[in-house]
C-alpha positions in Angstrom: -39.0 -29.6 52.6 -35.6 -28.3 53.6 -34.0 -25.2 52.1 -31.5 -27.6 50.4 -34.2 -29.5 48.6 -34.5 -28.3 45.0 -37.7 -28.5 43.0 -37.6 -30.6 39.9 -39.8 -30.0 36.9 -39.9 -30.8 33.3 -41.6 -28.7 30.6 -42.9 -31.3 28.1 -43.9 -28.6 25.6 -40.3 -27.3 25.6 -39.0 -30.9 25.1 -41.4 -31.2 22.1 -40.1 -27.9 20.8 -36.5 -28.9 21.3 -37.0 -32.1 19.4 -38.7 -30.3 16.6 -35.9 -27.7 16.4 -33.3 -30.5 16.3 -35.2 -32.3 13.5 -35.6 -29.0 11.6 -31.9 -28.2 11.9 -31.0 -31.7 10.7 -33.3 -31.3 7.7 -31.7 -27.9 6.9 -28.2 -29.5 7.1 -29.4 -32.4 4.8 -30.8 -29.9 2.3 -27.6 -27.9 2.3 -25.4 -31.0 2.0 -27.4 -32.2 -1.0 -27.1 -28.8 -2.7 -23.3 -28.6 -2.0 -22.7 -32.1 -3.1 -24.6 -31.4 -6.4 -22.5 -28.4 -7.1 -19.3 -30.4 -6.3 -20.4 -33.1 -8.7 -21.1 -30.5 -11.4 -17.5 -29.2 -11.0 -16.0 -32.6 -11.1 -16.9 -32.9 -14.8 -15.1 -29.7 -15.7 -12.3 -29.5 -13.2 -9.1 -31.6 -13.4 -5.6 -31.7 -11.9 -4.1 -31.6 -8.5 -6.5 -29.0 -7.1 -9.5 -30.9 -8.3 -8.2 -34.1 -6.7 -7.4 -32.3 -3.4 -10.9 -30.7 -3.4 -12.5 -34.1 -4.1 -10.6 -35.7 -1.2 -11.5 -32.9 1.1 -15.1 -33.0 0.0 -15.4 -36.7 0.8 -13.9 -36.1 4.2 -16.2 -33.2 4.8 -19.2 -35.3 3.8 -18.1 -38.0 6.3 -18.0 -35.4 9.0 -21.4 -34.0 8.0 -22.8 -37.6 8.2 -21.5 -37.9 11.7 -23.1 -34.6 12.6 -26.4 -35.9 11.2 -26.1 -39.1 13.1 -25.4 -37.1 16.3 -28.4 -34.9 15.8 -30.7 -38.0 15.2 -29.3 -39.5 18.4 -29.9 -36.2 20.3 -33.5 -36.0 19.0 -34.2 -39.6 20.0 -32.8 -38.9 23.5 -35.0 -35.8 23.9 -38.1 -37.8 22.7 -37.2 -40.6 25.1 -36.9 -38.1 28.0 -40.3 -36.7 27.0 -41.9 -40.2 27.0 -40.3 -41.2 30.3 -41.5 -38.1 32.1 -45.0 -38.4 30.5 -45.2 -42.0 31.8 -43.8 -41.0 35.2 -46.5 -38.3 35.6 -49.2 -40.7 34.5 -48.1 -43.4 36.8 -47.8 -41.0 39.8 -51.2 -39.6 39.2 -52.6 -43.2 39.1 -50.9 -44.0 42.4 -52.3 -40.8 43.9 -55.8 -41.7 42.6 -56.0 -38.5 40.6 
């Protein structure tokens, strides 16, 4: 091994923890969005005029952005899980090759 060679390691427990944290964060965001959307719908019944229309338009745009965030978090969680599975398989395959 030369001094330029870097060691590579993967902590599978940390990957599991990261996936769980991402999933938890996504759940928290979903809960908050539902609560905010519920409050906005309550206000719609009592609020009229230009300000109400502007808020409604902004709220729809905000929900669209929040949905993109949720999709991104799901994609990230899936990627972390895929990395975990790939490294688990690689370790298993290498141990088989080595007869361990």
